[in-house]
Each structure stands twice: as structure tokens, then as C-alpha cells.
N, C-alpha and C positions, 0 to 999 in steps of 0.2 A: 309444891306451892302453885295454886291456881290464881291467876289474876283475871278479872273480867272487866271489860269496859263496855258500856252501852250508851246509846244516844238518847237525848230527850225525845227523839222522834218515836220511841216506843210507846209514848203516851198516846200516840195518834190512834191506836186501835180502838180506844174508848172514845176518842174525840171526834173522829170522822163521821160516824153515822148521823150525828146531829147536822153536820154540814150537808150531807146528802139529802136529808129531809127538807132542810130549808132552801136548798138549791145553791150551788156554787156560783160565785161571781166570776165571770169570764173576762179576760182582758179584751178591750175593744180591738186591739191589734190582731187578735186571732178570730174575730167574729166572721170576717169574709170566708175563712177556711171552714169554720163551723157551719155556716149557711150552705156552703157547697158540699158539705158532708165529707170534706177532705181531712177532717180531724174528728176523733171521738170527743165526747163531752169530758169535762175535767175529771169527773168521778171515775172515768175509765182511763184517764191519762196518768193519774197518780198511782204510786204503789199502794198496796193494801195498807201499809204502815209508812206513810211519808215521814220525813224528819220535820218535826214542828220546832220552829225557831220562836221562842217566847221573847219578843223584843222588849216588852215592858219590864221583864225581869232583868234585862241587860241595860236598863236605863235609857232605852230608845223608844221611839214611837212607831207603832204599826202604820203602814203607809197605804198608798193607792197606786193603781197601775198608770203607766203611760210615760211618754217622753223619750228623748234622744240625748245621749251624752256624747259630746264631741271631745276628742282628745288628740294629741299630737304624738307621733312616733318618729324616731330618727331614721328608720329604714324599714323595709318590708319584713325583715326577720323579727322586728319588734312586735309583730302581732302575737308573739308568745306571751306578751303581757296579759292578754285576755285569759290565757290558761293559768298563768301565775296568780292573777288577781281574782279570777273566777273561783279558784280554790275549791273545786269539787274533788274530793279525794276519797278513796276507800276508807281511810282513817286520816283524820286531820287534827291540827291543833286548834284550841280556842284562844281567846285573847290572853288567858293566863298560862298558855302553853301546856295545857293538859290535853291528852289525846282522847278523842271521841270517835265513835263510828259515825260516818257521814253517808257515803254511798252505800256502805254496808249497813244492815240493820243492827248487827252486833258482831263482836269478835271476842274470842276467848283464847288465852294462851296458858300453857303449862311450862313454867320455868323458861320462858322465851325460846322453847325448842319445838313445841307443838302448837301451831296456830290454826284455829278453826274459825272460818268466816261464814256468817249467815247473810245471805243475799235478801234484799227486800222483795217479797212476793209481788209479782206483776209490775216490777220496775222496768221501764222501757228506755231504750236508746232514743235519740232525738228523731230518728226516722220511724219510730213506733214499734220496732222489733223489741222483743222481750230480752231482758238481761237474765241469764241463767248460768249455771255452772259450766255449760258448754262453752261459753265465752272464755272462762278461765282455762278450761282444758285446751282449747284451741291455742290460746296464747302461750301456754306452757309447753305443750307437746309439739305443736306445729311451727312455733315461732322461736321461743327461747332456746329450745333444744335442737333447732334446725341449724346445721353447720353452714348452710348457704346464707341464711339470714343473720346468724350470729357467729361469724368465723372466729371471733376472739373468745368464744365460749360464754358461759353463764357469767353475768356481771358480778362484781365482787360482793355487793350487798346481799347476794343470794347464795353465797358460799360460806360454809363453816368448815375450817380445816381443809379448805380446798374442794369441798364436796357440796353439790347442790342438794336441795331438799327432796324428799319423796312427796309427790303430789297425789292427792286422792279426791275423788268425787264421792261425797257422802250421799247426797241426793240432789234433786234439781236445784235446790237453793242453798246447798252447803258444800264447801270445799275445805280441804285441810292441807297444810304444808308442814312437814316434819323433818327436823334436823336431829343429828345425834348429840349435838351440843347446843348451847344457847346462841341465838342470833339477835343481839340487842339492836342491830342496825336495821332490822326488817321493818318494824312499824314506823320509826322515824323516816326511813326511806320512802315509805308510802305517803307520808305527810309532807314530803319535801316540796320545794318550789318546782323542781323537775323530778317528779316521782318515779320510782321503780315501775316499769310497765308490767302489770300482771293481767291486764284486761283490754282486749280488743274485740270489736263487734264481729264475731265469726261469720254471721250471715252475710255481711258485706265483704269482708276480707277474703273469704274463700275463693272468690272469683279471680283473685290475683295470686293464688297459691298453686304451685305446680302439682301438689298432691290432689287438688280438687278440681282443677280446670284442665280442659283438654288442650293439647299442644297448639292446635290451630287457633283457637280463640285466645290463648295466652300470647301467642306470637303477634296476633293482631293488636292486642292491648299494649304490648311492648312497643310496637310501631306507633300507635296512637299517642302514647305518652313519652316517646322518644328516649327509651332506655334500651340497653343491649342485653341485660340479664333479667331474668324473672325476679331475682332477689331484689334488684334495684327498683323494679316496679312495685313490689310488695312494700318495700321500705318507704318509697315515695308516697304511696297511697295511704299508708298507716300512720303517718307522722301526726302525733297528738300534741306534743309540746309546742310545736310551731304549726298551727293548724292551717296549712296551705291548701288542703283538699276540701272544698265545700261539701262534697258528697259524703265524707267520712262521718258516720254517726258519732255523736258525742254525748257525754253525761254532764257537760258543763252548763252553766246557766244561760250562756249565749253561744250561738253557733255561727261560724263564718259563712257568709253568703257570697264572697268575692274570690274569684280565681286570680292568683298573681300571674304576671306582674300588674300592679295597679298603683295609683297614687292615693287611692282611698279604699279602705276596707270597711265593710258593713257587717257587724255582728248583730243578729236578732235573737230574740228570746227563744229558748228551747221549750216547746210546748209540753214536754214530758219531764221537766225538771222535778226533782224529788223532794224539794223543800216547800213548806207552807208556813205562813205566820200563824199567830195564835187565833186569828179571826178566820182562818181557812183560806186566805188569799194565797194562791200559788206564787212563789218567787220565781224569777226576779220581778221586782216592781217595774224597773225601767225596760222599755221595749227594745231599744237599740243602742249599741255603741258604734260610733263612726270614728274610725282611726284615720287621720290624715297624715300622710308621709311628708315630712319636712326635713330640711337640712338641720342636723343637730345643732349647728352653730346659731341658728336663729329661733330655736324653739322658745327660749326665754323671752325673746322680743315679741313673738307671736302670742305667747301666753299673756304677757302684759298688755297686749293690744286687744284682748277680749276674744281671741279665736278658739278658746277651749273652755269646756265646762268642768273638766276634772284633769288636773295636771300635776304630776310629781316627777316623771322622768324628763330628762333634758333640762332641768332647772336645779340650781344648787343654792347654798346659803348666800353665796356672793350675789345672787339675783334678788334676795329677799326685799331689800329696800325698794327696788324698782317694782316688784310684784305687789308689795303692800300699797304702793302709791296707786296702783291700778284699781284698788277698791273705791277710789274717789270717782272713777270714770265709768266703771262697769259694775253690774250686779254680781260681784264675786267676793269671796272671802279667802284670806290666806292664813293658814294655820302653820304652826311649827311643830313637827314631830321630832322625836329623838332617834338619831341613827344608831343602829345596833353594832356598828363596827368597833373592834377593840381600839382602833385609832383611825381618825379620819384619813390621815396619810401616815405612812410608815417607811422608814429607810431599812432596806433589807440587804445586808452584806452577803454576797454570794460565797458561801463556804465551799463551793465546788468550782470556783473560778479557775481559769487556766494559769493565770499569773501566779507562779509559785511563791514569790515573795509576799504578795498581798494575801494569798490564801493562808500562808503560815501566820501572818499578822491577824487576819480575821479569826483564825482558830484560837487566838489568845484572848481570853475573856477580858483581860485588862484593856485591850484596844477597843473592844465593843463597848465596855463600860465608859471609857474615856470619851468616845464619840457621843455617847448618850448624855453624859454629864455636861458636855460643852454646850449643848443646845439650850437656849433660853426659851423654854416653852411658854412662859408668861407673855413674852413679847409676841410669839406666834399667835397665842390665844387672843390677845388684844387687837393685833393688826388684822388677822384673818377671820376671827370669829366674834369680834366685839366683846371679848371677854366672857362669852356665854358658854364656852366649852369647859371641859375638865382637863387640866394639865396632868398627863398620866403616861405611864408606860403602855405598851400595846397589850391590853389585857381585858378582862370582862368588866361589865358595868355594874353599878349598885343594884340595878333591876334584876340581876341574877341572884338566885338563892345561894350561889357558891362564892359570892363576892367577899373579899377581904381587902381593907384599905392598903395593906402592905404590898399587894400585887401592883397597884398603880404607882406606889411610891418608889418601887425598886429602881434605883439608879436614874431617876427622872428629875431630881433636883438640879438646879443650875449651879454648877460648881466647877468653873474653869480651872481653878487652882488644883483641885484634886485630879481633874482630867490631865493637866500638864504633868503632874507628878506620876500618874500611871504610865503615860507615854515615855517619860524619862526612865521609869523602872523597867519598861520593856526593852530599852536600849536605843530608842530614837532620840538621842540627845543632840546630835549635830544638826545645824541649820544652815541654809544658804543666806545670801545677803538680804533676802526679802523676809527672812524669819520663818521660812517653810522648812520643816524637818526633812532630813535626808534618810532614805531607806538604806538597809544594809548593803544593797548593791550600788549605792551612790546616786540613785535617782531621787528627785524630789517627791515628797509624799503628796501626790495628786490623786484624788479620788474622783472618778467620773461616775456621776449618778445618772442613770438612764430612766426615762419615763415613756409612757405610751403617747404623751403629747396630747391628751384628751381634755386637759383641764388647766386653766390658767392658775388655779389655786395651787397646784403642785409647783409650778415654776416660781410663783410668788413666795411660797414657803421656802423653797430651795435657795432663793436669793438671801433670805434671812439666815438660813443655816450656813451659807457661804461665809458670812461675816462672823458667825459664832465659831466656826471651825478654824478660821484664820487666826483667831486668838490663841489657839493651841497648836499652831504650826501645821495645819492640814489645809491644803488647797482643794476646793471643790469646783468641778466643772459639770455643766448640765448638758445632756444630749437627749434628744427626743427621736422616737421612731414609731412606726405603726405597730399596733398591738400584736399582730401575729409575728412580725419580725422581732419585736421586743421579747416575746416569750421564747421563741426558738433560740435567740442569742443567749438568753439566760440559761437555757437548758444546755447549750453548747459550751458554757463556761466563758463566753466572750464578754459578758457583762460583769463588772466587778461589784457593782452595787446598783440597786434599783429602788424606785419609789413606787409604792402601791398603797392600797388601803390595808388596814390592819386585820386582825382576826375577823372572819366573816360573821361569826356568831358570837356577839358579846353578851348575850343573855342566856347562856346555856343552863340546863338543869343537869343533875347528875346522870340522868338516863339518856342524855345526848352524847354522841360519840366525841371524845376529846382529841380526835385525830389532827385537828388544826394546830395542836401544840407539839406535834411530833413529825418527823420526816415520814409522810404517808402518801404524798402525791407529787407528781412531777410539776404541777403548777405552783408549788410553794417555792418562791424565788430565792429564799435564803439557803435552800438545800435541795435543788431539783433532782440531782443525780441520786441522792439518798432516798428521796421520795419515790422516784421511779423504781428503785430496788424493792421497796415495800409494796408498792402498787402492783408490780409484776410478779410478786411472790418469788423474788430473787432471780428472775430471768434476765433482767436488764439493770443497768446502773451498778452500784455497789453499796455495801453496808456502810453506815457512818463510821468515820475514824475517831470522832470525838466521843469519849465515854459518856458525857452528859446527853448527847443526842441518842446514843444507844440506849441509855436509861429511859429516855422518853418513849422510844419504840417498845421497850419491854413493858413499861407501864400501860401503854395503849393496848398491848396484847393481853395484859392482865385484866384490864377493864372489860374487854370483849368476852373474857371467860366467866366473869362473875355475874350473878343475877341479883345481888344484894345492893340496895340503894346506899346503905351506909358505907360499904366497901367502895362503891363507885365514887361516892363523895370524897373519900379519903384519897383515892387515886387522882381525881381531879385536882385536889388541893396540892398534892405533891408535884403534879405536872405543872400547875400554874406557878408554884414557887420556883421550880427549876427553870421554867421557860423565861420568867421575868428576871430572875437573878442572873441568868446567863446572857441576857440581852440578845437573844437570837433574832429579834426584830427590834428596831429602835422606834418606838411609838412617840407620839407628841401630844395630841389632844383628842379626847373622845367625848362622848355625850354631846356631840355637836348637833345642830338642828338641820332639818330638811324641810323646805317649804312645800306645802300641799295646798294647791289652789283648787277651789270648787265653786260652782255656781251658788249664789246665796239662796237659791230656791231648792238646792239639792240637800235633802234632809238625811240624817243619820250618819253623815260623814264626821267621824270623831274630831274634836277640837285638838286632841293630842293623841299620840300613839307611838309605838315602836316601829321604826322604819328600817327595813333591811331585806335583803334577799333571803337570808336564813336567820331565824326560823319562821319569820312572820309572812313570807311570800309577799313583801311590800304591803299592799292593802288587803291581801287575801284573808288573814284571820279576822279582819274587821267586816267581812261579808259585804262586798259591794252589791250583791243581789238584794240586800235590804235597803240600799239607798233609794230615795224616791223624791219626785218633784212635788212641791207644794206651791201655794201662792207666795209664801215666804218661808224662810228657814224656821222649822219648829223649835221652840225653846226647850 
């Protein structure tokens, strides 16, 4: 079975000659470089077949060049938001979560085992060098397969049955990756917010590679950039996801021009970006993004004070009323997007905790169900989300084609009587003078819930849950710690229960990996040891002891082996049913809103959208390169 995906940009081959005869419109921002002959004309900067974005067909308006967008970030590392939101990918999702070729001109795959990529002819990196199959070869042979640069070996998304693909160069503009079995994670991995790295600019990166650089020059570069190993030098200079090296050529719509450390980062338009609108204007429309580093605690206050033109990070629904009021004072508008998480906050009992008594209790599904039934989700929804969220288990949203109402309803109704009955059935019948149940070893039933301490929303909700659980004889105590400490303590079994967000991707399709429903990663706080076992191919951690968790792992493996959408849909359904019925995470409210503030002059910013890291890359699938400044917002 052959499946083929192509981009609308293929229409450009018939479209562009008319542009060339009429003359391209150049951005004013680039005209000084053009006058100095430091840049070729646009017709020579674009690929032979650029990707054409038909904005009118998307219900948006074609724009015009110019302007600077100010935004606030909480730390220097958050310059990665430009990579996430710029969302230039070899293959990427559209707003309906369909995959399309983007940087690639086209791609073809046979049974998700043989992938052939066609590169756009005369596509250039931001420094003007051409993108060819040599960039793919360099990245595969000299980086991914290099033991110094990748001591952990080839990353998991590139392995099938523990084996990497065979890489071939077909010609200057065509490459192929071949596995012996299906790799359904490959294309979604390329479309991810932090994508699989298959492509580095070889002409630039060779100077930092031991294979291509002489030892004397390489040693000098290591001293200049203050690293002790050549591999560290190469890694530092090649970092794409967090673009700290202004010299590194990019394919993104904007390129960083500021070397850290800095309090302000300036990203300016990539003169060789591969997309154009239907009128032949090269994207992006906006010339610059200016990212100002601020304390995370005051980003909302600064946003409401008119210090940003586009803001979504550092603000939450709790800030909505304040931000909405700023519309009266500044030329801004505040929209509410829907967060894609399976639950805005979730309680995660650590099934790998060291406390043997609590571990045995958490393994009993009756305890997990009782803790869930005791929570008054309606109260949480009304108090914390003005009643605008959906009271639900931690599961997928109605926007997913896989959605069924019974997933959200599983053990999520408020029924303290049934919760008490379940705990009595488990054997927790004795109580102390305060009405708190006694554990089998005589201790009182006190659950310490730990958080990363990054949101007052978490502690506010936990205060409500404290009252809910007291009615079933469970005492709740809150402890906060730093994120890194929080994660390591969970992995070490020192945390008995944590509060985090729910499923990262609440709007999956059948062709997206269901690994979030099974022990598959050490960052999953309800089963980190089991997740590490799967992630490390059995080298670390240990396999799940619970049959239901084992079944989820088996289903995940079955999903990876099949290429049939119908079978994948069936597997997703069984996993969602099992995950929610077993209450491996205790969700509360989903479909909650995320404020997105933008200048009232900034056009094409959607009034509503799906907001999340996965799969939408925050604003990424809505193409910020198509946002543009007008005298007022276009209707």
C-alpha cells in the first residue's frame, strides 16, 4: 500500500512565472541589503517551487510586510518558542491535524516502512547556502551515527525493533529512509514541537566536526567557545530547538540575531524562507520578533500593562479578567483558546512509590476509583474556571475523532457514598478521633501531594480536594518543590502522589502514538519506573506488575506494528477504555480556556483555536508567519 502526501506548494510551479514577469514585491526591511548587493533578488531567493499558502481559502486575509512583534518570555531558554511557533518542519500538521509536506516538496511512503523525501529545488538556508541531500547525509552519517555526538545511540523514534533505518541518497534532491517494519512514529516525530533532527546545514557545521576540521583549528574553536570536547562544541553550535547560535543557518521564518546571555532577543525575517502567499508575497509578513526576558511571576502584569503585542505564555485563565480589562486601556484584544490537555490538572498516584503500604493501596483500583469519586469536579469547575470547563476524567476531548463520552464519565461523578463504600471494602474501616482512616500498619491515611509550585491554580484546587477527601477519611497535605527536584523525587519513589497536567495530547487521531496511555516514559509520574523500562528497551527500571498496565504496553506495541487506521482506532479505543476505567490518573476538568492576547492591529490571529504543546505546537499550526499588521484588525 502506497500513501502519498503533497503540499499545496506544488501549485507554485505554474504560479510563479507570472510573479517573475510582474516583478516580486520586496520587503522594505531587506531593501538596504538588496541595494548593497548583499542579497539576491526574491526570484533567486525562493525555491523553484515554494510552498503557496492560500490564505483566502483558509478564511483569512492576505497581508502586507512590516512591523515588530513584542513578546515576553520567562527565561533565556524560552527563545525555543520561536522554533515551536515558527513551525517550519519537513512535514507538518495543518489546523485539522492532517500531515502535509512543508520544507519538503513532497514525501511518499510504502507501508510506513520506506519513506522517500523530495527536497525543493534551489531551497536555501538563511545564509544563502543551498539545501540538498548532502545536508541529510551529513546529519545521518556524521552526526546521528557518530558515537561521540550521540553516545546514547540512535533515538527511539528512529528505531524499529531496535534497529535504525537504511539511509540512501537517490539524487541531489531526493533521499530515502527504509526500515524492515513499519515506523508510525517517524512522520509525527518530524511534525512535533521538538522534531526529530534529520537536517543540519552541513556547509556550516563541518567546521566544528573532527572529521572535516584540522586539529589545530578545532582546538582553537574549542577554546573560543569554552568547551573541552569537540563533541560539546558541535552540539553547542548546532542547537536548533533552542536557537542560541545566531550564526547557525535556519529554515525557520525568523532567525535569531542575539547571542546569549541577554535580556532581549531579536529575531528577524529569514530572507530565504520557502513560503509565499497567493499574491506572491514571501512570508513571513512581520519583519521582527523581539523577545524580552522577564520574571515569570510578573509576565501577566506586564501583559496587562500593554508591554506585549502577542502573549500566550506566562498567562493563564486566572489572569483572564485582568487581561480582558486591559482592552479598555490599550489597543489589544484577548481571545480564549481551548487547551488540548486531557485535564488541566491531574492527580497522579505514584504506583512505583517506595512506601510499601501506600504502593499496595494505589495498586488497588478500588482506592484509585474512590479518590476520584470523592472529588467534587463541579465545585472545582465553578470556583477555578467560572464553570466554562468540562468536568471529566483525564482523557481526550470532543475535538478528537476518537472521542467517546464514556471516557470522560469514567469514575468522575461526585459520589462520596460510593467512595466510602469502596474504601471500606478495601479494609480501611478503622478511623482515628478526627475521622481519618487508619492504614493497615496503624498510620493515619495521609496523602502528601507534591507539585512543582509553578501555579497558584494547583494549590487552589488542592485546597478544595483537601475538603473533598476529608469527607471519605483521607487527609491531604500539599508540598511544593522545584521542577527538577520534583521529577527526580518522583522517579526515585519518594513522592507518593503528584499534581501535574493531564494527557499532553487530548486531540489525537488514530495515527498518533498512544504512548501517553501506557507506561512508556520516565517522565510519566504515575509509573516512572515502568516507563523507564519501556523507554530503555528493558535496560533500566522494571516491567509493570499490574496486569492492566502490562496490557496497555502490549496494546502500544500492537499499535506500532499495524499500518491500518481501522486497527489503530480499535487499539486507541481499548487503551482509552482501560486507562480511564482503571483511573491511572485522576483528572478533574478539561476543555478549559487559555488567554491569547494580541495587538488589535495584528491580523490573522485566530479568535479561537486549540492550544497545547502537542500536537498544535502552541500557535504553530496557525502559522504566525501569516500574521500581519494593518491599520486595524481585518474583519
